[in-house]
N, C-alpha and C positions, 0 to 999 in steps of 0.2 A: 346634513345635520352634524352639528359640531360633536366630536368625541369628548368622552368625559375624561377629567384629569385622571392620571393613575397615581393612586395613593398607597400603593400596595408595599412600597418600600420604605415607608415613613419610620422614622426612629423619634418621633415626638414624644416628650413625656407624658401628652394628654390623650394620645391615640389610645383608643378602647379602653378609656376610664369612664366611670360612671360619675355624672356630673350634675349639678342643677344649674339652670340657664334661665336668664332673665330675658321674657319676651317682651314686657313693657314696664312701665313704673312700678306697678303692684303685682304682676303676674310673673310666675314662674313655672318651669318644667323641669322634668328629670329624664336624662338620656344617657346615651353610650356615644363619645367623640368617635366619628368615624373617619375624620380626616382633620388635619391641623396644619396650617401654613404657617410656620413660624416667623417667616419674612415680613407677610403682610399683618399677622394677628388675628388670621381668619380661623374660626373652626365650623365643622358640620357636625351637629349632633343629631342621632336618630331617637326620637322620644319613645321611652319605655311603655307608654299607654296606648299609643295609637299608631306608632310606626311611621308617624310624619317625620321630616327633616327640618331643621332649623340651622340657618346659617347665620353667623355674628361673629363679633368679638370675643378673642379669649379672655379679654377682660371680663366679660359679662358671663363667665361660668365659674363654678366652685366645685373642684373636685370633692366628691364624698365618699369614693370607694377607689 
């Protein structure tokens, strides 16, 4: 079983920020950034409503807090 990436020492300005994220053309969610890879532009967001995780581009998120 592959090991999860260790993001515990991240210094990203998006890490632990509350964001709106776009899931498709007309749908959005709200969550907390749990990981951000600045080199690839990828973020992982935990949804505040249902606890699910969304992975996508950092260009698809907007910081709200």
